[in-house]
C-alpha positions as CSV (number, residue, x, y, z in Angstrom):
1,M,0.0,0.0,0.0
2,S,1.3,3.4,-0.9
3,G,2.2,5.9,1.9
4,T,-0.5,8.3,0.8
5,A,-3.1,5.6,0.7
6,A,-2.0,4.4,4.1
7,R,-2.4,7.8,5.6
8,A,-5.9,8.1,4.0
9,V,-6.9,4.8,5.4
10,E,-5.5,5.7,8.8
11,S,-7.5,8.9,8.9
12,Y,-10.6,7.1,7.8
13,A,-10.2,4.5,10.5
14,R,-9.6,7.2,13.1
15,A,-13.1,8.5,12.3
16,W,-14.4,5.3,13.8
17,L,-11.9,4.6,16.5
18,W,-13.0,5.3,20.0
19,R,-11.7,8.6,21.4
20,A,-9.1,8.6,24.1
21,A,-10.6,8.5,27.6
22,A,-11.3,11.9,29.0
23,P,-13.4,11.3,32.1
24,C,-16.5,13.5,32.6
25,A,-18.3,12.4,35.7
26,L,-21.9,11.5,35.5
27,P,-23.4,9.8,38.6
28,V,-23.4,6.1,38.1
29,F,-26.9,5.7,39.6
30,A,-28.4,7.9,36.9
31,G,-28.0,4.9,34.6
32,L,-30.3,2.9,36.9
33,T,-33.2,4.6,35.2
34,L,-32.7,2.2,32.4
35,L,-33.7,-0.6,34.6
36,L,-37.2,0.7,34.4
37,I,-37.3,-0.5,30.8
38,P,-37.1,-4.2,30.3
39,L,-34.2,-5.1,28.1
40,A,-36.4,-7.5,26.3
41,V,-38.5,-4.6,25.1
42,I,-35.4,-2.8,23.8
43,G,-34.2,-6.0,22.1
44,A,-37.6,-6.6,20.5
45,H,-37.6,-3.0,19.2
46,E,-34.1,-3.5,17.8
47,A,-35.3,-6.7,16.0
48,S,-38.5,-5.2,14.7
49,T,-36.8,-2.2,13.2
50,S,-33.7,-3.9,11.8
51,T,-34.7,-2.7,8.3
52,A,-34.2,0.9,9.4
53,S,-30.6,0.2,10.4
54,S,-29.8,-1.4,7.1
55,A,-30.8,1.7,5.2
56,C,-28.0,3.8,6.8
57,S,-25.4,2.7,9.2
58,I,-21.6,2.9,9.9
59,G,-21.1,0.8,6.8
60,G,-22.7,3.3,4.5
61,T,-26.1,4.2,3.0
62,G,-28.3,1.7,1.3
63,A,-29.4,2.6,-2.2
64,T,-31.0,1.3,-5.4
65,V,-28.4,1.6,-8.2
66,A,-29.3,0.7,-11.8
67,G,-32.3,-1.2,-10.5
68,I,-30.3,-3.2,-8.0
69,E,-30.8,-2.8,-4.3
70,L,-27.5,-2.4,-2.4
71,D,-27.5,-2.4,1.4
72,A,-25.4,-0.2,3.7
73,V,-22.6,-2.8,3.9
74,Q,-22.3,-3.1,0.2
75,M,-22.4,0.7,-0.3
76,G,-19.7,1.1,2.4
77,H,-17.4,-1.3,0.6
78,A,-18.2,0.4,-2.7
79,Q,-17.2,3.8,-1.2
80,T,-13.9,2.3,0.0
81,I,-13.2,1.0,-3.5
82,A,-13.9,4.4,-5.0
83,D,-11.9,6.2,-2.3
84,V,-8.8,4.1,-2.9
85,A,-8.9,4.9,-6.6
86,A,-9.2,8.6,-5.9
87,T,-6.4,8.5,-3.4
88,R,-4.1,6.9,-5.9
89,G,-4.9,9.7,-8.4
90,L,-6.6,7.3,-10.9
91,H,-9.3,8.1,-13.3
92,A,-12.9,7.3,-12.3
93,Y,-12.9,4.5,-14.9
94,A,-10.6,2.6,-12.6
95,A,-13.3,2.6,-9.9
96,T,-15.9,1.5,-12.5
97,V,-13.8,-1.5,-13.5
98,A,-13.2,-2.4,-9.8
99,L,-16.8,-2.0,-8.8
100,A,-18.1,-4.2,-11.7
101,T,-15.4,-6.8,-10.7
102,A,-16.4,-6.7,-7.0
103,Y,-20.1,-7.1,-7.8
104,Q,-19.4,-10.1,-10.0
105,E,-17.0,-11.8,-7.6
106,S,-18.7,-11.1,-4.2
107,R,-21.7,-8.8,-4.7
108,I,-19.4,-6.2,-3.1
109,R,-19.2,-8.1,0.2
110,M,-16.1,-8.9,2.3
111,L,-16.1,-12.7,2.1
112,A,-14.1,-15.0,4.3
113,N,-13.3,-18.6,3.3
114,D,-13.6,-21.6,5.5
115,G,-11.1,-23.6,3.5
116,S,-13.6,-26.3,2.6
117,S,-12.6,-26.4,-1.1
118,P,-11.6,-29.9,-2.1
119,E,-8.8,-28.4,-4.2
120,L,-6.9,-27.4,-1.1
121,T,-4.5,-29.5,1.0
122,G,-5.0,-29.6,4.7
123,E,-2.3,-27.0,5.3
124,Q,-3.7,-24.7,2.6
125,A,-7.2,-25.1,4.0
126,A,-6.0,-24.1,7.5
127,V,-4.3,-21.0,6.2
128,T,-7.4,-20.0,4.1
129,A,-9.7,-20.5,7.1
130,T,-7.8,-17.9,9.1
131,S,-9.8,-15.4,7.1
132,L,-12.6,-16.2,9.5
133,H,-10.7,-14.4,12.2
134,Y,-11.2,-11.0,10.4
135,P,-14.3,-9.0,10.0
136,H,-16.4,-10.4,7.1
137,D,-19.9,-10.2,5.6
138,G,-20.3,-13.9,4.6
139,L,-18.5,-17.0,3.4
140,G,-17.1,-18.2,0.1
141,S,-15.5,-21.5,-0.7
142,D,-13.8,-21.0,-4.1
143,H,-10.3,-22.4,-3.7
144,D,-8.4,-20.0,-1.4
145,S,-10.3,-16.9,-2.6
146,V,-11.3,-14.2,-0.1
147,N,-12.6,-10.6,0.1
148,T,-14.6,-8.4,-2.2
149,F,-12.5,-9.3,-5.3
150,Q,-12.0,-13.0,-4.4
151,Q,-8.2,-12.6,-4.4
152,R,-6.1,-15.7,-3.7
153,W,-3.2,-15.7,-1.3
154,M,-1.8,-18.7,-3.1
155,A,-1.6,-16.7,-6.3
156,G,0.5,-14.0,-4.8
157,W,-2.1,-11.3,-4.0
158,G,-0.9,-11.0,-0.4
159,T,-1.3,-12.7,3.0
160,V,-4.7,-13.7,4.2
161,A,-4.5,-10.9,6.8
162,E,-3.7,-8.3,4.1
163,L,-6.4,-9.5,1.8
164,M,-9.0,-9.3,4.6
165,D,-8.4,-5.5,4.7
166,P,-10.9,-3.9,2.3
167,V,-8.5,-1.1,1.5
168,Y,-5.6,-3.4,0.8
169,A,-7.8,-5.5,-1.4
170,A,-8.7,-2.4,-3.5
171,E,-5.0,-1.3,-3.6
172,A,-4.0,-4.7,-4.8
173,F,-6.6,-4.7,-7.6
174,Y,-5.5,-1.2,-8.8
175,A,-1.9,-2.1,-8.7
176,R,-2.5,-4.9,-11.2
177,L,-5.0,-2.8,-13.3
178,V,-2.6,0.0,-14.0
179,E,-0.1,-2.6,-15.4
180,V,-2.7,-3.6,-18.1
181,P,-1.8,-1.9,-21.4
182,N,-4.3,0.8,-22.4
183,W,-6.5,-0.1,-19.4
184,Q,-8.2,3.4,-19.6
185,T,-9.6,2.8,-23.1
186,I,-10.2,-1.0,-23.4
187,P,-13.6,-2.4,-22.7
188,L,-14.5,-2.9,-19.0
189,T,-14.7,-6.7,-19.3
190,Q,-11.3,-6.9,-20.9
191,A,-9.7,-4.7,-18.3
192,A,-11.3,-6.7,-15.4
193,Q,-10.4,-10.0,-16.9
194,A,-6.8,-9.0,-17.4
195,V,-6.6,-8.4,-13.7
196,Q,-8.7,-11.3,-12.4
197,V,-7.9,-14.0,-15.0
198,S,-11.3,-15.5,-14.3
199,A,-12.9,-18.7,-15.7
200,A,-16.0,-16.5,-16.4
201,G,-14.2,-13.4,-17.7
202,G,-17.1,-12.3,-19.9
203,A,-19.5,-11.9,-16.9
204,Y,-18.1,-8.5,-15.8
205,A,-19.8,-6.7,-18.7
206,R,-23.2,-7.5,-17.2
207,W,-22.5,-5.2,-14.3
208,A,-21.1,-2.3,-16.3
209,P,-24.3,-0.2,-15.9
210,L,-24.3,-0.7,-12.2
211,A,-20.7,0.1,-11.9
212,R,-21.0,3.3,-14.0
213,E,-23.9,4.6,-11.9
214,L,-22.2,3.6,-8.6
215,T,-19.1,5.5,-9.7
216,A,-21.1,8.6,-10.5
217,M,-22.7,8.5,-7.1
218,L,-19.5,7.8,-5.1
219,W,-16.8,9.7,-7.0
220,P,-17.4,13.2,-5.6
221,T,-17.1,11.9,-2.0
222,A,-14.0,9.9,-3.0
223,Q,-12.4,13.0,-4.5
224,A,-13.2,15.0,-1.4
225,A,-11.8,12.4,0.9
226,A,-8.6,12.3,-1.2
227,A,-8.2,16.0,-1.0
228,A,-8.7,16.3,2.7
229,P,-7.9,12.9,4.3
230,A,-7.6,14.3,7.8
231,G,-11.3,15.2,8.0
232,A,-14.1,13.1,9.5
233,A,-15.4,10.3,7.3
234,P,-17.5,12.0,4.7
235,A,-20.9,11.0,3.4
236,V,-21.1,7.7,5.4
237,C,-24.8,8.7,5.7
238,P,-26.3,11.7,4.0
239,G,-27.4,14.6,6.1
240,L,-31.1,15.3,6.4
241,P,-32.7,18.2,4.5
242,V,-33.6,20.8,7.2
243,A,-35.1,24.3,6.7
244,A,-32.8,27.1,7.8
245,G,-33.2,27.8,11.6
246,A,-35.3,24.7,12.2
247,W,-34.9,22.0,14.9
248,I,-35.4,18.3,14.2
249,R,-35.8,15.0,16.0
250,P,-32.2,13.8,16.0
251,T,-32.6,10.0,15.6
252,A,-35.1,7.2,14.9
253,G,-36.5,5.1,17.7
254,T,-38.8,5.0,20.7
255,V,-38.6,7.2,23.8
256,T,-37.8,4.7,26.6
257,S,-36.9,7.0,29.5
258,G,-37.9,10.6,30.2
259,Y,-36.4,13.5,32.0
260,G,-36.8,13.7,35.8
261,S,-35.8,12.2,39.1
262,R,-34.7,8.6,39.0
263,W,-33.5,6.7,42.1
264,G,-32.9,10.0,43.8
265,M,-30.8,11.4,41.0
266,L,-31.7,13.6,38.0
267,H,-31.9,11.9,34.7
268,A,-31.0,15.1,32.8
269,G,-32.3,14.0,29.4
270,V,-34.5,11.7,27.4
271,D,-33.5,8.3,26.0
272,I,-34.5,7.3,22.5
273,A,-33.8,3.6,21.7
274,G,-33.3,2.3,18.1
275,P,-31.2,-0.4,16.5
276,R,-27.5,-0.4,17.1
277,N,-25.7,2.1,14.9
278,T,-28.9,4.0,14.0
279,P,-27.7,7.4,12.7
280,V,-27.8,10.4,15.0
281,Y,-28.1,13.9,13.5
282,A,-27.5,17.4,14.8
283,A,-30.9,18.7,16.1
284,A,-30.1,22.2,14.9
285,D,-27.3,24.3,13.4
286,G,-24.3,24.6,15.8
287,T,-20.6,24.2,16.6
288,V,-19.1,21.0,18.1
289,L,-17.8,21.7,21.6
290,R,-16.5,18.2,22.0
291,A,-16.7,14.8,20.5
292,Q,-14.9,12.4,22.8
293,C,-15.0,9.4,25.1
294,T,-16.1,10.5,28.5
295,S,-15.9,7.2,30.3
296,D,-13.0,4.9,31.3
297,Y,-13.4,3.1,28.0
298,C,-15.5,3.4,24.9
299,D,-14.3,0.5,22.7
300,R,-17.2,-1.7,23.8
301,D,-20.6,-1.5,25.6
302,G,-20.6,0.0,29.1
303,G,-22.8,-0.8,32.1
304,L,-24.1,0.5,35.4
305,S,-20.7,0.2,37.0
306,L,-19.2,2.7,34.5
307,A,-19.5,6.5,34.9
308,G,-19.9,8.9,32.0
309,Y,-21.8,9.3,28.8
310,G,-19.5,7.1,26.9
311,N,-18.9,8.6,23.4
312,L,-20.4,12.0,23.6
313,V,-21.0,14.8,21.1
314,E,-21.9,18.3,22.5
315,L,-23.1,21.1,20.2
316,D,-23.3,24.8,21.0
317,H,-26.3,26.4,19.2
318,G,-25.8,29.9,20.4
319,G,-27.8,31.9,22.9
320,G,-26.8,29.6,25.8
321,V,-28.4,26.5,24.2
322,I,-26.4,23.3,24.1
323,T,-27.4,19.8,23.1
324,R,-25.7,16.6,24.2
325,Y,-25.8,13.2,22.4
326,G,-24.5,10.4,24.6
327,H,-23.7,6.7,24.6
328,L,-22.8,6.8,20.9
329,S,-21.1,3.8,19.3
330,A,-19.0,6.3,17.4
331,S,-19.0,9.9,16.4
332,T,-18.3,11.5,13.0
333,V,-17.5,15.1,13.9
334,T,-14.6,16.9,15.6
335,A,-14.4,19.7,18.1
336,G,-14.6,23.1,16.5
337,Q,-16.5,21.9,13.5
338,H,-19.6,23.8,12.4
339,V,-22.6,21.6,11.6
340,A,-25.9,22.3,10.0
341,A,-29.2,20.8,11.4
342,G,-29.4,17.3,10.0
343,T,-25.7,16.7,9.8
344,L,-24.6,13.2,10.9
345,V,-22.8,13.4,14.2
346,G,-22.7,9.7,15.3
347,F,-24.5,6.5,15.8
348,Q,-26.6,5.0,18.6
349,G,-24.7,2.7,21.0
350,S,-24.4,1.7,24.6
351,T,-21.1,3.1,25.7
352,G,-20.6,4.5,29.2
353,N,-23.2,4.3,31.9
354,S,-25.7,2.4,29.8
355,T,-27.5,-1.0,29.8
356,G,-29.0,-0.9,26.3
357,V,-28.5,0.7,22.9
358,H,-30.0,4.2,22.7
359,L,-29.3,7.9,22.4
360,H,-29.3,10.0,25.5
361,L,-30.3,13.4,24.4
362,E,-30.0,16.5,26.6
363,V,-30.9,20.2,26.1
364,R,-29.1,22.6,28.4
365,I,-29.8,26.4,28.7
366,D,-27.0,28.4,30.2
367,G,-25.6,25.1,31.6
368,A,-28.7,23.9,33.3
369,P,-30.6,20.9,31.9
370,V,-34.2,21.2,30.8
371,D,-36.8,18.6,29.8
372,P,-36.1,18.1,26.0
373,V,-39.7,16.9,25.3
374,P,-41.6,20.1,25.9
375,W,-38.7,22.3,25.0
376,L,-38.4,20.8,21.5
377,A,-42.2,20.6,21.2
378,D,-42.2,24.4,21.4
379,R,-39.9,24.3,18.4
380,G,-42.1,22.0,16.4
381,V,-40.3,18.7,17.3
382,D,-42.2,15.7,18.5
383,L,-39.8,13.4,20.3
384,H,-42.5,10.8,20.6
385,A,-42.6,10.4,16.9
386,S,-40.5,7.5,15.5
387,D,-38.5,9.0,12.7
388,P,-35.7,11.7,12.7
389,G,-36.5,15.0,11.0
């Protein structure tokens, strides 16, 4: 992988890595309010609304492209493939060839391989099966092929560990593509087949319309990421269209705990529970005061024994008004950044003093918390609705 690409990948990964611990005390017993809501109810809600999370999540944004429905995971991998092409300074046609290839080979999913192919020796099967130790979206069993492009470690594409990195996989594809004579002008199928050397080389042409439309959708974001790799991950989920000066409901889900005294402590906000990694948006225009881990750890779910909001985003809306978004699985903004209403700021999680996936939303006026439900209702926002916006 080139140094430039590595830096771009590192910055992208940092957008999702948990922030370094910066304790911000929140009474542990405030989290006991969550015990009032049976976890079974939260789990049932998460299961019943799983479709919502597949439309937009950390992986990306689901879309229909050239008549083909792609889910959030597929679109996330597609964006990575486009991003790597842009980072390398390649023409958009490179991404088109790569996307058509990835759809033919894996339907743009990161596939592991259990080593069950009869063509493998026991030792080869064992090495191939180590792909199961890395994040993956499903299983393949074609020889020793793995990842979105079904690249083979036995054919010199790289180690299994390298090939199970989506960015490395795209880098490896482009490294061979640029060695193909006249790759920029020859037909897509010919370019793809020159790289893949597939037994079904003619199949790539079928996905040319999909790949062209996907490239057109993803290329602007890929170019922006290549130009400013140090920024927060762009366009993982689109922002919501919000009228100037308006307030919105910041996330989808059900209100499971309200504002008020709980177990002798003040629950200073309202909890909205949706599926894990449900997008969380800025409730109004503002500036990010902080986006950080406020507990002892945020790399996994928290619990009642842990203090703090976990991953927290705090926005200053001016006039003494501040909103807080707590227990996020990850945030997508940085301190000092100006955000418009409807900008993605993070995803629902259960970090910090939490016993279930939800967003803890606070509204503070001159530092003092107020009940978000009536306060936002006065601004046309119904927190007891189910959808953001």
